[in-house]
C-alpha positions in Angstrom: -21.3 18.7 -7.9 -22.1 15.2 -9.5 -18.8 15.0 -11.2 -16.7 16.0 -7.8 -19.1 12.8 -5.6 -17.7 10.1 -8.4 -14.6 11.1 -8.2 -15.0 11.2 -4.5 -17.3 7.0 -4.5 -14.4 6.1 -6.7 -11.3 6.7 -4.5 -13.7 5.9 -1.1 -14.4 2.3 -3.5 -10.3 2.1 -3.8 -9.1 2.6 -0.6 -11.6 -0.2 0.5 -10.7 -3.0 -2.1 -8.1 -4.2 -0.6 -8.3 -5.8 3.1 -9.9 -2.4 4.0 -6.4 -1.2 4.2 -6.2 2.0 1.7 -3.5 2.2 -1.0 -0.8 4.7 -0.1 -1.6 8.5 -1.8 0.2 10.1 -5.1 0.2 13.1 -5.5 -1.0 11.8 -8.7 -4.8 11.3 -7.5 -4.8 14.3 -5.2 -4.5 16.8 -7.7 -6.8 15.2 -10.1 -9.4 15.2 -7.0 -8.6 18.8 -6.7 -8.7 20.0 -10.6 -12.6 18.3 -10.4 -13.8 20.0 -7.3 -12.3 23.0 -8.6 -13.6 22.6 -11.8 -17.0 22.1 -10.3 -17.1 25.1 -8.2 -16.3 27.1 -11.2 -19.2 25.5 -13.3 -21.9 26.4 -10.2 -20.3 29.7 -9.8 -20.8 30.8 -13.4 -24.5 29.3 -13.4 -25.3 31.3 -10.5 -23.8 34.3 -12.2 -26.2 33.7 -15.4 -29.0 33.6 -12.8 -28.8 36.7 -11.7 -30.9 39.6 -12.5 -28.9 42.2 -14.7 -28.0 45.7 -12.5 -30.3 48.1 -13.8 -28.1 50.1 -15.5 -27.3 47.3 -17.6 -30.7 46.5 -18.2 -32.9 47.6 -21.5 -34.8 50.9 -21.3 -38.1 51.5 -22.9 -38.0 53.5 -25.7 -40.0 57.0 -24.9 -42.8 57.9 -26.6 -41.8 61.4 -26.8 -44.2 64.4 -26.9 -47.9 64.2 -27.6 -50.3 65.4 -29.5 -53.0 65.9 -26.9 -56.2 63.2 -26.9 -59.6 65.1 -28.2 -60.9 63.9 -24.8 -59.4 63.5 -21.5 -60.2 60.1 -19.8 -62.8 62.0 -17.6 -65.0 62.6 -20.4 -64.8 59.6 -21.4 -66.0 57.9 -18.8 -69.1 60.6 -17.9 -69.8 60.1 -21.6 -69.8 56.1 -21.6 -72.5 54.0 -20.0 -72.8 50.1 -20.2 -74.7 48.6 -23.5 -73.1 51.5 -25.1 -72.4 50.3 -28.8 -70.6 51.6 -31.5 -71.7 49.9 -34.8 -69.1 50.2 -37.7 -69.0 49.5 -41.6 -65.2 48.1 -42.3 -64.1 48.7 -45.8 -61.1 47.2 -47.2 -59.5 47.9 -50.6 -60.2 44.7 -52.6 -62.4 43.0 -50.2 -66.5 43.1 -49.7 -67.3 45.1 -46.9 -68.1 44.1 -43.4 -69.4 45.2 -40.2 -67.6 45.5 -36.8 -69.8 46.2 -33.4 -68.3 47.4 -30.0 -70.2 47.1 -27.4 -69.3 48.5 -23.6 -69.9 46.5 -20.7 -69.3 46.2 -16.9 -68.8 49.5 -17.1 -67.2 50.8 -13.7 -64.8 54.3 -11.8 -61.7 51.7 -12.5 -62.9 51.0 -16.4 -64.8 48.5 -18.8 -65.2 45.2 -20.4 -64.9 46.1 -24.5 -66.8 43.5 -26.9 -65.7 42.8 -30.2 -68.3 40.2 -31.6 -67.0 36.5 -31.1 -63.7 37.7 -29.2 -63.3 37.5 -24.8 -64.4 41.0 -24.0 -61.1 43.1 -23.2 -60.5 45.6 -20.0 -59.9 48.7 -20.6 -58.9 51.6 -17.6 -60.2 55.2 -18.6 -56.6 56.3 -19.1 -56.0 53.9 -21.3 -58.6 54.9 -23.5 -57.6 58.4 -24.0 -54.2 57.1 -24.4 -55.0 55.2 -27.8 -56.3 58.6 -29.8 -52.5 60.1 -28.8 -50.1 60.2 -31.3 -46.6 61.4 -31.7 -46.9 65.1 -31.9 -44.6 65.8 -35.1 -47.0 63.5 -37.2 -50.1 65.1 -36.2 -51.9 67.8 -38.4 -55.5 68.6 -37.0 -58.5 70.8 -38.3 -62.3 71.0 -37.6 -64.7 69.3 -40.1 -68.2 68.8 -40.5 -69.1 65.1 -41.8 -72.9 64.1 -42.0 -72.2 59.4 -41.8 -75.4 56.9 -41.4 -75.0 57.4 -37.8 -75.1 60.9 -38.1 -74.7 64.2 -38.6 -71.1 65.5 -36.7 -69.0 67.8 -36.0 -66.0 66.6 -35.7 -61.7 67.4 -34.5 -59.3 65.8 -37.5 -56.4 64.6 -37.0 -54.0 63.3 -39.6 -51.4 61.1 -38.2 -48.4 60.8 -40.6 -46.9 57.0 -40.7 -44.1 54.8 -42.2 -43.8 54.4 -46.0 -46.5 57.0 -47.5 -49.3 55.9 -44.9 -51.8 58.9 -43.2 -54.7 57.9 -41.1 -57.0 60.4 -40.1 -59.4 59.7 -37.4 -63.3 62.0 -36.7 -63.9 62.4 -33.2 -67.5 63.5 -33.3 -67.0 66.4 -29.9 -70.3 65.6 -29.0 -69.4 61.7 -28.4 -66.5 61.7 -26.2 -64.7 58.1 -27.3 -64.3 56.6 -30.1 -63.9 58.2 -33.6 -67.0 58.4 -35.6 -64.5 57.8 -39.5 -61.5 57.2 -39.6 -59.6 55.7 -42.6 -56.2 55.1 -43.9 -54.2 56.0 -47.5 -51.2 55.0 -49.2 -49.7 57.5 -51.1 -53.5 58.4 -51.8 -55.3 55.4 -52.4 -57.8 54.9 -49.6 -57.4 51.6 -47.9 -59.5 50.8 -45.1 -62.2 53.2 -44.2 -64.4 52.6 -41.2 -68.0 54.2 -40.9 -69.8 54.5 -37.3 -73.5 53.2 -39.2 -75.0 53.5 -35.5 -74.1 54.8 -31.6 -76.1 53.8 -28.9 -76.0 55.3 -25.4 -76.3 52.4 -23.2 -77.5 52.6 -19.5 -76.8 53.7 -15.9 
């Protein structure tokens, strides 16, 4: 409304400029004033419309995840197996790079979830259902089998999920039946070449 106010001020000053006697009105002055006010109102209306939330039917919808292959463990099983201090120590090998270790520690465990500490970063809070969903994958991309593996962290009977990705990528996860939670071994291959392998070196149960 600044332009309309400016026009009004100019008109007022003009009216007071000749001994306090207003000049005779002209149709041109009135038309200009009305046009300025109308234009300002139109701009205000457009700004208000732009700021208003879009109707529900016009808002973009989240893409549905579709059918998923069942997770190897329910969130109740993960919760029952996870105590404060539960720790996974992994060796991470990336093609063409030196091997590194990664440690995941579960802290502040309660009925709703826990915090996961992964080194220098701050702990990340996750609920139990969210941890279950971490091991859910699109049904059409999963091939499942059972296999026994011997790792530095122990010998485990596992549920194995081969998950197909894009551009020839396949990630294989080994979930130990006796350790509901994170996989004990997982690796990614592209066109049959191993690109990254994460292997369990040690698992600590934690305490109540």
